N, C-alpha and C positions, 0 to 999 in steps of 0.2 A: 623034486620036495614033495615030502607026506605033509599035506597043508594041517590033518588033524592031528599029526604029531608033533608039528610045528608050534603049532596054538597051546596044545597041553604043555612042552618044553616051556613057552614063556609067556603063557597068560597071567601068571602070578607075578611077575615082573610089571606088565604092563597095568594090572591091577595097582599094584602098589604102587607107581608112579602117578596114578590117577589118584588115589587116596592124598599121596604129598599134594598134587598139585592142588586139592581141592580142601586142603588145610585153612580155616580161616586164621589161625594162630601164626606167628612168626615161626618159622623152624627154626630148629636148633641148628648146631654147628654139624653134628653127625646127619642130621636128617638134609642139612641144603647139601654135602659131599654125596649122600646116598641118591639124592635128585639129579645134580649132575651125571652120576656113572650111570642111572638109569634113563635118562634122556639119550646118552650116546649110545647104549647097548639099543634102545627101543629105535634108533636113527637107523642102526646096522642093521635089523629086523626089516624097518620099512625097505631098506634099499635091496635087501634080500627078497623080501616078496613081491615087489617091483619087477624085479629081473627075473623071478622063479615062477612065482603063482600067483598071479593079479588077483586075488581076491576082491570085489569090489567093497563088500562091507567091512572087510579085516582092514583093507587098505584104508578107507574114510575113517577109520578108527586110529588107526596108528599115523595117519598124517594127522588130524587134530591133536592127538596126545604129541608128537614132532611138535607141532606149531605153538601147543600152550608152553610147552616145556622149554623152548627157546625162548618166547617171549618171559617168562619167569627167570629164568640162567644171566639173561642177558638184559634184563630191565629194560621198561618202558622210558623212550627218551620223548623228552616235551620239546616242543617247540618255543625259541624265543628269539629276542630283537636280532639278537646276534645272528641267526638263521638268516632274517629278513635281511638284515645289511649285506651277510653273504652272496645270497641269492640277488642280490642286486648290485654289487660291487665284483661277483667273479661270475656266477652260474651264468645268469641272463646275458652279458653281455659276453662268455665264452662262448657260448651256445650260438649266437648271433655272428661272430666274428667269425667263427670256425664255421660256418654254413655260408662266410658271403660269397663263394665261388659259385652259388646256387642264387642267391637271393638279388644280387647285382646285375647279370644277364637276365635274370626273367624282370627287372625295375626297366631296364634300358629297351629290350623287347617291347614289354608292356607299352611303355610312353611313345615306342614307335608306332605301334598299333593305333593307339589313340590319335597320334597325330594325323596318319594316314588317313582314319576314320575321317575325323573332323576334316581336313583336306575334301575328301571324295563327298561329304554330305555340302559341303559349302561351294564345290563345282558345280555340283547337280541339282537343279532346281527340281526334276522330277522326285530326287531321291528327300528333298525335303516334302515335297505333296505326297508323301508315300508317309511320313512321319505325323504331318498334322495337317490342318486345314490352313490355308494362307493367312486368316484373321486370326486364326489359335495362333499361330508361329510369332504373328506380329505381335500379339499381348503378352508371350513369354519373351521375346526380346527387345523390347521398346524402353525408353528410360522411363523405370518406377514399374516395369512388369515385374514376371512373375520369376525371373532369374535375379532380380535384384531384392525383389519383397520378401523370397522362399527365407533369408536369412533372419530378419527381423521378423518372421509372421508370429511366432511364439516368444514369450519371457525368456532371457537370455538363460536362466539356468534351467529350465525345462527343457529346452532344447539342444542345450549341451547335453544333458543326460538322454536324452532321445539318440542325438547323432551317436553317443557314446556306444548305447546298446546296439545299435544296428551295426554299427562299423565292427564291436567285438562279435556280432553274431557271426557276418562274414569272415573275420579274421581264424575263428574257430574251426567254421567251415573249411578253409584251406588246409587247417592243420589236420582234422578229425581225416577230411576226404583224401588226405595224402597217401592211407595208407589202401587204398585202391587205386592203386598202381597208378596214384597221380592224376588219373584222367580227368575227374570231376573237378579238381583244382582249375585247370585249365577251364571246363567251362563258366567256373565262377569268377575269375580273373580276366576271363572276355566280355564279360557282362559288365561288371568293373568299366573296363576300358571303352564297350560302346557307351556308357551313360557320361561318361566323358568329352568319348569323340561326338556324340549330339550335340554336346554343349558346346564346346569348338565349333562345331561346324555351325550351329543356328546362328550365333552369336559373331562369328565372325562373316557369315552370309548378309547379316545386318548392320557391318562397320563396326561393331561393339566387340571386339577382341579383347580389347586393353580393358574394357569393363570387366568382362568374364575372369580373365584370370588376375586382375585386382579383387577378385571375390573369390578365387578360386587357392589363389598362393598362400595367402595367409595361414590356412589351416591343411591345403591339399597337400604341400610338401611333405608334411609329418606323417599325416592320414593315410596318404599314399605309400608312403615308405613300409610304413607298417603291415598294409596289406601285400608287398612285394614281398617283407622278409616273410611274412606268414607262407604267402604261397609258394616261396623259394624252399623254405625246409620242408612242406608240404610233399612237393615236389620231389625232395630229397628221401623222404620217407617213403614214397610210393618205389622209387628204384632203388631202396633197401632189399624191398620185397624181390626186386628183380635180381638185383646182384648187390647180396649182402658181403661180398669179400672175405676176406681170412675167416672170419666170425660163423657161427652157423647164422642160417636165418632168424631161428628164434631169437638167438642173443641180441643179433642185430634190430630186430626192429623192438626188441623190448629196450637199449641204451638207446634209441633214435626216438622210441616213442615217448619216453620218459624226458628225453630234451625236447622234444615238442611239446610237449606239456609244460612243461615251464617256461617255453619261449612263449606260449599262449598266456599265461600270466603275466609275464613281463610286459607282452606286448599290451596287455590290457590297461596297464597304465600309461604307455606311451599313448593310447586312443585317448584314454582320460582326458590327457591334455593337450590335444588335438581337436577334442570335443569341443573342453573350454575355450580353445582360440576360435573355434567357428561361431562359440555361443557367443563369445563377448569382444574379440578383436576385430572378427570379418565383417559384422553390421555396426560398428564404432564409428563414432564420425573421425576417427583419425585422418589424415589423409593417405592416398593410396600408398607412396613411398612408406610410410609409417608402417603400415599394416603388413605389408609385405614383407619389409624388414624383418620386423617381430616372425615372422614365419620362416625366414632364410635362417635366422638367428636359431629357433627352435630345431628347425633340420641340422643345422651346423653342430649344435651342443649334442645331438642324440649321435650323429656320426662318429663324434670326437669322444664320446663315452662308449660307443663299440668299441672304436680302433687303439683308442689308449688302455681302457681298463680290460676290454675283451682280450685285446693282444696280448698284453701282460699275463692275462688269468692263461690263456692257450701255451703262452712260452714255458707258464709254471706247469704245465700238465693238463690242465682244465679243460673238460671237453661240455660242460653243461651239464651232465649227467647228475644224479643227485649223489650225496655220500656213498660211500660202499657199507656202511654200518646202518642207513636208511634204506638199502634195497630189499627186496623180497627174498628170503632166502630160497638159494635152489633146491630143488628136489634131490637127494641123494641117490648118486648113482652106483651102480654095484662094480665092485672090481673086475 
């Protein structure tokens, strides 16, 4: 392609398209038809340019023109409450359900690791000594010690907000770091299981494991499930980088990345509920059986939500990705 000849032949059309896009008044019917025709031609020109003579400056100009024209032709779509309802009834549960074969094994293996760490710490005094001085460990595990007072150390509302922020950051890290082949996700997950294992081990060695579980289970079931979901989906995103399947790697990463972003938003709402449980239910004066019952009920409600709504959405063809109309337009390619 002779780039100078190409520019000379079509620059008037590009200038005209730019003029129409810059009009402040409403376009007439004839002008609207002309804009659509020029948009289609410029898209073809950009395709030819990319395949034959990718001049950076000209490519940038035509890409901008095509994007602006597409926005004008298709119209800007505004989010509504209907979109929010669809997200929470279809997209989010569908994404979690579709990837259950990743986060359920993650949950099982992680729980086993935490239990093994707890047993190892409880059975080996030398490991406990490496964690802290004996008097410090006694102060942590005694009745009224740090493990018990932690949940009532701040006003419930501010404590719940702080917990939500910390957990949301952990979930976001799992989902974002999944793009790096999933390896950083394993480290974030191990750190969470190590903290849990230390609590299990120390309180078990003090003969107070029942007290520890009574404090953890009311909020921890839902909270840890959210972490496991995020870690499993982060690992799936990392595996997509290695094995994209029948899709191109770029397409697969885009689709799974958009789905993971939606899951992050949905899990923020789940963590808000677990944070409220940790701030208001865990330190409450309710009997232990009642507090644990509330935690179990919240966990079962989430699982039913995923399996009922998510399963129905997946069987209807949903994947958790955004609607086709809301996706970024793909760059044109030459035939």
